[in-house]
C-alpha positions, 0 to 999 in steps of 0.5 A: 688553626689560624683561620677566622671562624664563626659560631652561630646558634639559633633559638626560639624564645618563649613568648613574653620573655624576649626582652629578658633574653635580649638583655642577658645577651646585651650584658654578656662579655666579649671573650678573648679572641672574639672579633664580634658578637651579634644577636639578631632577631629573625622573627617574632620569637626567633633569634640567631647569635653569631660570633666571629673569632680570630681562630678556631682555637680561641673559639674552642677556648671560649666554649665554657663561657658560651655554654655558661651564657646559654645556661642563663637563658635555657629556661626561656627557650622553646624546643626547636624540634625533638632532634635539635632540642632548644638550640641549633648550633653550627660553626665553620671557617669564614669563606667570604668577608666584605 
């Protein structure tokens, strides 16, 4: 695949751990093939991590690194739902970029 793609992950952080959670993301490396890495605070305890990738192959290659970053924060996360667990991941090809 040669299309730019995105990886997105939704979290809910346990109360009082927001700053610690944010710092772990701020200290994370930008992985090969990653164009942009964003952590957005969407509510009091809710966040979305967003990665923009050169292509799907680069995103897949970085999956172990992304999981490693998530593992550093897993104990700080609240369950989103019994079906989802503590994360809600989505990814796909970028349709529009401005």
